[in-house]
N, C-alpha and C positions, 0 to 999 in steps of 0.2 A: 269446625268447633266440635267438640267432644259429644257424642250421642248420649242420651240420657238426660240432657237438660232441655230439650226441645219442649217438653211439657210445661215448662214454666211460662212460656210465652202465649200471646194470644193467638199466635199463627200456627200452633202445632208443630208441624214437621219442618217448619223453616228455620235455617239456621240464624242465630243471633236474635232469638225472640225477646229476651228480657236483658237489658244491660243498664248499668249505673255508672256513670263516671262524671267527675267535674273537670273544668277545663284547667289546664296548666300550661299555658301556652310559652313558647320559647322566648328568649331574649332576642334572638337573630330574626328579624322581620325584613327579608330581602326577597326578591324574586321579579318575575316578569309580570307585565300588565297586559290586559286583554279586555277590550270592550265588550266582546261577545259573552253570552250566557246560555246555558241549556234551557230548553223550553220548560215551562212551568205548569203545574197542575193546581188550578186554584181550588180553594174549598169554601164552605159557607161559614159565616160568622155566627149565624143563629140556628138553633135547633127547634125542631117541633116538638110539641107535648105529646110524646108516645110513649107513656108509661105503661109498665106492667105488660108488656108484649116484647118479643124478640128484637124488633127493630128499635123499640123504646129503650130496652135495655142495653142495646149496643151503642146508644147515643149519650150513655152516662160514663162516668170516669172509667170504671172498671168494666172490662169486657172479658167474659169467660171464653174458654175454648169451645164449650158446647154452643153458645150463642153465636160465636164467629163461625163455626162450621154449619150452623144452621142458615145464617144469612148467605154463606158462600154457596151452599147447596140450592137454596132458593134462587139465587141470581143466576147460577149456571143452568139451572132447569128452566128458567124463563128466557134464556137465549135460544129461541127457536130456530134461528137460521144459523146458529153455530159460529157467528162472526165475532164473539168475544165481548160484545157490548149490548147494551139494551136501549131501544128507542123508548120515547116517553109512554106509549101505550103498553109496551111490554113491562116497563118498570112498575106502572100502576097496577097491571094486572098481578104481577108477581107478589107485590106487597100489601095488596088490599087486605088480605087476612091477617096482616100484622097489626091492623088498627082496632082490633077489638073483637066484635061479634061475628065477623066475616061477612056482614051485608055490605053491599055495595051503595053506600050513601053517598049523595053529591058531595057532602062535606068532607068525607074521607078522601074522595076522588080529588077534590080541588087541593086538599093539603098534601097529598102525594105528589101532585103535579108541581105544587111549589117546591116540595123538596127535591124533586128532579131538576128543576130549573136552578136550584141553588148548588147541587152537586155538579151539574153541567154549566160550570161557570164560564167555559170557553165557547158556549153556544154553537156546538156542532151537532147537536140533536140527538146525541148518544152518550151514555155513561158506560165506561168500562170498569172492570173490577178493581184496577189500581185507583182510579178516581173515587169509586165508592167506598173501598176499604180505608183509603186516606181520610175521607170525610168522616166516617165512622170513628176512627182512631182519635181524631182531633176534636170532636164535638164536646164529649164529656157532659157534665150536669147543667151546663148553661141552658137556661129556660129561654122563653120567648122574649124576655126583656132585652133590650139593647145593650150590649156590654159597654158600648162607647158612652152611654148615658149613666154609667155607674159614677160614683165619686171619683174624680180625677186624682190619681196620685203620681206626683212628679218628684224627681229627684232635683233638690235645690242645694246650692253650696251652703254650708254652715256659715252664719254671719261672721263668727270670730274663729278664725283657724289659728290656734296658738300652738306652735311646735316648740318645745323646750321643757325645761324642769321647772315645776311650779310657776310656769308662765314667763320665765325669764329667758333671754336669748342665750343660746349655746351653740358655739361654732361648731360642735361635733353633731348638732341636731340635724344635719343634712347630709346626705351623701354627696360626694365631690364628683360623682358621675351618675349616669342614669341607672335607676333600679331595674333589675331584671326579674324579680319575683317577689311576691307578697304572700307570706304564709301564715295562717292562723295556727298559733300554738296552743292547741286544744288542752294541753297539759298545764298550761298557765292561763289564768283568767284575764280575758280582754287584752291579750298580748299578741302582737304580730312580729314577724321577723322579716326583714328585707334583705336580699342580697343585690349586689351592684357591680358595676364594671369598675368601681374604684377598689375591688378587691376585699371589701369588708362586710360584714353582717351588723346590722343595727336593729335594736329592739324598741318597740313602741307599744304603749299602753293607751287605749281609748279612755276618755273620761266622760262622765255623765253630762257634763255641761257642753259638750260638743267639741272639746279639744283633742289633740293628740300629745301625749306626753312621751318625749324621748327618755328611754330608760338607760341604754348603754350601747357601747360600739364593741364589736368583736373583730379585732385585727388579726387576720389568719397569717400575717407577715409573708404575704406573696404578692407579687405585682400582677399576677394573672387575674383577668376577669372572672367574676363569678357569673355563671351563666343561668343557674337554676336553683331552686330550693325546694324541700318538701318535708312535711312533718311525718315523723315514724309514729304511728298510733300505739304500736305495741310498747316500745321503750320510752316514748315521749321526747325522743330526741330529734334534732334537726340535721337533715342530710343536705349538702350543698355540692354542687358541681362546678368545676372551673375550667377555664380555657386552657390550662396547662395539663390537661388530660387526666384529672384527678377527681374523685368523689371522696369527701370527707364527711365524717360524722361528728356533731358535736354534742357533748353531753348537757345534763342540765346545770352545769357549772360553766357552760360555754367554752369548753376545753375540747380539743381535738381528741376524740377517743378511738377512732377508727380511720383508715385511709386505704383506698384502692387506686393504684397509679399504673395499672396494666394496660390502659386503653391505647389503642393505636390512633384513634382520632379524638377530637375534643367533644366531649359531651355537651349538648345543647338543651336538653330538657329531660325531666325526670318526673316520676309519680311513685307512690309507695301504697302498700296496703299491709293489713294486719297479718302477721304470721302467729307462731306458737308463743304463749306466754310462761313464764316461769311459775309453776303452780306446785311443784314439788322439788325436794333435794335432787340435784342431778340433771333437772331441766333447765333450758336455757332460753332466754327471750330471743325472739328472731322476728325480723321485718323484711317483707319483700319490697325490692326496688327495681323499677324498670327505668331503663336509660336509653335515649336516643342521642346519636352522634352526627357530626357533620361528614361522615363517610357513608352514611345510609344504613349503619348498622343499629339494631336494637339489642340491648343486653338485659337479661334477666338475673338478678343478683339476690342473694340472701345476706342480710346482716345480722351476724349471730354473735350473742354474747360469749366471750371466751370463758373456759374453765379456769380454776386458779393455776392448773399446771401450764396452761396456754399463756396465761397472763406473765408468768414468770419469765418466759422466753420471747416476750414482745413489749414493745413500748406502749401498746394499745390495749384496750379492753373489748374491742369488737373486731371480729374477723370477717372476711367476705368469701362467699362461695359463688362462682358463676355458674348458674343453672345452664344457660345456653346463650350463645350470641349468634344472631343471624342478619345476613345482609337483606333487608326487606326493600330498600329503595335505592334510587340511582342518584340521589341529591340528599341534601341535609334532612335530617329528621327534626321537626320543628315542634312536634307536640306528641306525647304519649299519655295514654289513659288506661286505667285497669277497669275491667268490667266484672264486678264480683259475681253476679248471678251465673255468668257462663264462664268464668274463669278465663276471661279473654283480654288481650291487649289490643288496644285500638292506637295506630299511629298515623301522623299526617307528615307529608313531606313536600319539599319544594319541586319533586318530580311529578306534582299534580295528582298523586294517588293517596288513597287512604287504605291501609292494611289491617285486617283482623286476623289475629293468630292466638292460637290456644297458648296458655301458659305451660301446660303439659303436653309436649309434642308426641307423647306417647299414648295419650288419651284415645279411646275408641271414637273414630270419626274425626280425629283432629286433622285440621287443614287450614291453609291460609287463603283468606278471601280478599279480592282486590276490588275497590269501589272507585270508578273513573267518572269524572263529570265537570271538574273545574277546568277552565282554561289557563289557569295560572297556579302557581304553587300554594299548597295548603299550609295555612300558618296555625290553625287551631281546630281542635275537634272536641265535641261534648256530646253526652249522651242524656237522654231524659227518660228514666224509667216509667214516670208518670204518663207521659204522652206517647212513649214507645216510638221515639224518633231519634236518629242520629243526626247531629248538626256538624257541618263543616264550614269553616271560614277561609277565604282565599285572597291572595293578591289581586285576583280578578274583580275585586269589589263586591263580591257576593257571598251569601250564605246559603248553602244547599241543605235541604231536608230530605232525609233518606227514610223510606218505610222498611222496617226490617223484614217485613213480610214478601216483599218483592226485591228488595236490595237494588232499587232503582231510586234516583232523585225524584222526589215527588212534588217538590216546590222550591222555588228560590226567592230569596229576600233581596230586593234592590233598595238602594237609597244612599249607600256610602259613595263618596266621591274620590276616595283613595283606598289603597290597599288596607284590608282589615287585618289587624295584627293580633287582636284578642277577642275571645268569645267565651261567655259565661252565662250559666243557668241560674235562675232563681226561682225555683219551682214553687216555693211557698207563695210567690206573688205571680206566678204563671207567666215569668218574664224570660226574655232572651236579651241579653246586653252584649253589645259588640262595640269594639273601639277600632278606630283606624289610625293610620301613621300621622294623619294630620290633627290628632287630639280630639276628634269628633265622636261622641258616644251616641249611640242609638239604642232605645229600649223598644222592644218589640213584644206585643201581646202573643203568647204561645198559641192560644186557640184561634184567634182571628188572623194572625200573622201580619197585623197591621203594626206599623210604626206609631207608637203612642207618645214618644218623646225623642227629641233630637237636641243635643246641646254641645258645646265646645267649651274645653277649658282654655280660657283666654289668656291664662298666665304665661309668660315667657320664661323658659327655664334655661339654665345654663350648666354644663357645655352642651348639653343636647336638648333642643326643644321638642321633647317627646315624653309620652307616658309609657312606662314600661311594665306596669302591672295593674290588674284589676282584683278587686275583692269585694265581698259583701258580708257585713256583720249582721247576723240574723237576730242577735239580742236587741240591738238598737235599730233594726231596719235602716242601715246606712250603707251606701255605696262608697268603696275606697278606690281611690286611683293613686298612683304613686310615680313620680318622676325622680325628684331627689329626696322626697319624703312623702308620707302618706298624705292625702287630702280626702275630707269627708263630704259626702253629698247626702243629705237627708231625704228619706222618702217621705213626702208631705202630702196630706190631704189637701186639695183645693176645692174650693166651693163649687158644688156640682152645677149650680145655675150658670156659672161661667162656662161650662162645657156644652151647653145646649144650644143648637143652631149656630148663627155667624156672629162673630164679633168684629168682623172687617166688612167693609162695603161689598154687597152682592153685586156680581158682575154678569151672571148668566142664570138662566132656568130653562129646564128642558122636560117635556112630558114623556114618560115611558110610552113608547108606540105599541107595546104588546098588549092584546086584548086581555091577558090574564093578570095584569098587574094594574092597581090604581096608585100609581107613583109620580111623584114630580122631584127632579133632582134640581138643587141650587148650588151655586159655587160662589165663594168671595174671593176677593183678590190676594188674601193671604194662604191661599191653597186649601181651604176647607171645603168639602163637598158633603152636603146633606141630602138624604133621600127622605121624602115625606109621603105618607098616606094622605091623599086629597080627600078621602072620604071622611075622615075624623081629625085631620091636623096634626097627627102624631108623627114623630120623627122615628124612622125605621133604622136607618144606617146613617153612620157619620165617620169620615176619615179625614185626615189632614195631610199636609205636607205634599199636596199634588201639583206644586208649582214649580219648584226648584229642582227638577230631575235631570237637567242637561248640564249641571255643573256651575251655573251662574246662581250664586247664593242670593241675588238681590233680585231674581226674576219674580214677576207676579203672575197669578192666573188671571187670563183675560178672556178665555172662551170656553164653552163646555157644551156638549150635547149627548144624548143617548145614542147608542148604535142601533141599527136597524131591527135587531132582535130584541132590544130592551134589557139586555143582561149586562152590558158594560157601559161606561161613560168615557167619552173622548175629551181631553182636557187639552187646552192650548195655553202657552205662556208668553211673557214679554220677550223672551229669548228666541222665539220662533220654534221651540220645541213642542211637540204634540205627543201625548202619552195616552195609553188606554188602561182603564182600571176596572177591576171587579168591585162594585160599590158596597157588596155585602161583607167583604173583609178588609177592604182598603188595600188590596194587593195590586200592584202594577203588573199588567199582563203583556204590554207591548210599548216599545219605544220608537217612535217615528222621528228619524233624524232629519233635521231641516237641510235644505240645500244651501249653496253658496249664497251670501247676501241675505240670510234670514234675517226677518225683523219681527216684530210683534204680530202674534196671531190674533185677529179680529173677529174670526168666525169659523165654524166648523161644521162639516156635514158628513154624515156616514150612509154609504149606499150598499145595498145588499138585499137579499131575499130571505130575510128572517132567519129560520133554524137550519136551512140547507147548507150542509157543510161544503158542498161543491158549487155553492152560487158565487156569482161575481160580487166581490165585496171590497170596497175601497174607503178610505178616510181622505176626505179633501179638506184643505185648510186655505184661508185667504188672509191677507194682512197688509201691513205697511211696506212690504217687499214689492208691491205692485203685481203679485203673481198668485196664480191658483195652482196649489201643488197637491199631488195625489200620492198616496201610498197604498200598497196591497195590504189588505186585512187577512193575512194567511196565517199559517201556523208559526212563523217566525216570531221571536220576541224583540227583535232589532231590524227594523227595514228602512232602507234608503228611498228617496222619492222615485216613483216610476215615471212621473211626468210632472213638468212645470209648464204652464202656459202664462206668457207674459209678453210684453212688448206692444207694437202697434196693432197686432191681431188680437189682443186682449184688452186690457184697461190702460195701456200706455204707462204714463208715469203718475197715474192717479192711485191713490191707496185704495185697496179693496177692502170694504168694510162689513159685508155680510154674504152670506150664502145659503142656499136652501136646496133640497134634493127632492125629486120626485121619481119614484120607482118606475121602470128599472134603471133608466139610464139618462135622466134629464136633471140638469142643475142650472140654477140661477145665481148670478153673482152681482152685486151693486157696488158702486165706488163712490169716492168723495165728490165726484162732479155731478152725481145723480144718475148716471147712466146704470142701465140694467142689461146684462148679457146673459142669454140662454144658451146652454151647452149641450152637446152630445157627449156624455161621459166617456163612452167606449172608445170613441176615436179622437176626442179632443176637438171636434169641429164646433165652430161657432154656427148656432142655428138662427139666432134673432138678436138684434141689438135694438133696446129701447132707449133712444137718447132723452135726456132732460130737455125740456122746451127752452129756447134761447132767451136770453135776458135782452130786454129792450135797451138800445143804446141811446136814443134820444127821444124826446117829446116832439109833438108835432110842430112846436114853435122853435125847434132846432137847439134848445137848451138842454143840458144834461139831465136825465131823469133822476129825480130823488126817490130813493126807495120808500119814502113815507107818503109819496103822491099817489093819487087816484089811479093814474096810468100805470104804475108799477105795482098796484096793490095785489095783483094776482101772480106776481112773481116774488121771488126771495133771492137774497144774495147767494152767491156760488156756496159760501161756508155754511149757509143754513139750509140748503136743499140737498145735502148728501144723501145717498141712499144707505140708511143705517140699519135697515132690517128688511127681509124679504121673506115670504111665505107662499106656498102654492096652496090654492083653494081648489077642492074638488080633484078629480082624477082624469078629467078631458083635457089633453094637452095640445097645443097648437101643432100642426102638421108642418114638417119641412116643406119650404118653398122649392 
């Protein structure tokens, strides 16, 4: 990127400091699939009230270069051992002066230790600069109030979706093939233009009563697919790209007024930005256009109004100038965006890379940057100038967030069960909206990075059952999706009371084992996890959709426990999947893949030695698969079982219903027969077996025992004596025999 622009960003000398772009994803959504994802760096969903000081200022929306440099200098000076990270004591000592008068009050110390624990969400006992700077950039002006308890705003479909003229059915009011772009025509009030594989452009107008009025069809008299469209802000025209390797410009009368047909490959995506405007005689309107094609090339064009002399020699009113063409990728270019503040183009490709390149290749310091992190092709890119993060969505079903100060992925958003095709930012609502190829839409809170809503468009479309475009109308706060015509989803305020606590049966509760926290976590069958302060009964954190992460949409949350450090919660589900979450922001940090024959998880335990990053740490699950399964709790975000204990040396064919751990390496499990087994976790050896007492077969007179008789009063039927819960009391454990 060109020098001289760096001062605009919060990070000073880093390239790509401030960028602004909106998503304009391609119609082509193909690529490879991969279940693995890069490791995530979690951040907190709550900020401390640290106003009027450097650290407090950094936790507001706007961070100045001076404040950022002060924090970085403070951070680096506190790193006494030069290891690149701060432990808890170093962190507290470094930022104690940031809390006001410089006095070392116990209250300030406690607040800083809480802040450290929130930044150190992976519980490795250390915070590096990447973790801290990412936390600072994301926090903003959110106060101590829990964001999840604000009034809930969800997208709901408009009750009556009328597509037509004056509410009447019109055969032309729907495309005959899937829509490939949805463009707001800002030069026309409440008007949108759609392009489609049917080779036509259609115009639509939003009505105040929740309907979509079809306006007209523009037939370009070509059988070629239309692959993309964008609004030209200077001239108020519409540019469209087609699969026959052409870019056309439509004037305000919807006639073709310009055409470029010199592409070697088919254009798939495009974006535009404002150029010069006609302000005096002899001056010409000019719009910039960037195009990405299926050969891996990115083209930067100028669309310029012709002079009267030029018009006399051409059938068009607009001519094109190709400023440059560069092969940036080794596969299809699926998304291009323009970044105004840095005069940079961002492109995403099925070759799994993202490129950032200066519009002016001769600018001082101009260069091409490559971002790599996805395991599958990149389908969409977007930039948030407010939160200073780049977002990329991929066929690997993940969204990566990139910190421009480090050019590394700082977080990953999981949740989609299929390739993500579209990505859009609604900064006025602090939202990320993503769409996958199975018509599932997920809405994410930008600051907490928690998924706040997930819904599916259940309408079946013909000839392709897919959604081809996303949009948001700021005037009416409505989300638009388009398959063969636009569909509206109104942003609706839901009663706040309905969002507090649980609205499904609670199935698990766990006390935070860390002495520094007064918290209890509860979970319900619908996948909602709440964290409560047990000193005052107030809810501190709440996140949802923790149950169906393994691909089974009908899965239920069945078990939950805190990890040994009290920083994360482990969740088990009816499909046998176990996942680990950061409760402060509702972000999943680990997926424990079940083994063969997995069944419902009935109990969970976490074993480890607190904050020690090198300690032995494992997650254990028991369930209806008659087994005890262990996963290593290490830096990986996806892990397979390390060991499974089952068969006659374990619980046999009995369902295992409960589990408890006693540090450092002892565990107890109970089953449906009432048997309790004590294990050595390190080597999997059975230490003790505590069988349930036998049932009486007969009374003294030889008659069968009645379970209501006095002789059987001290016994219970097998179905009623199952070991459903087990807990260790005290620390003195029995010795091995």
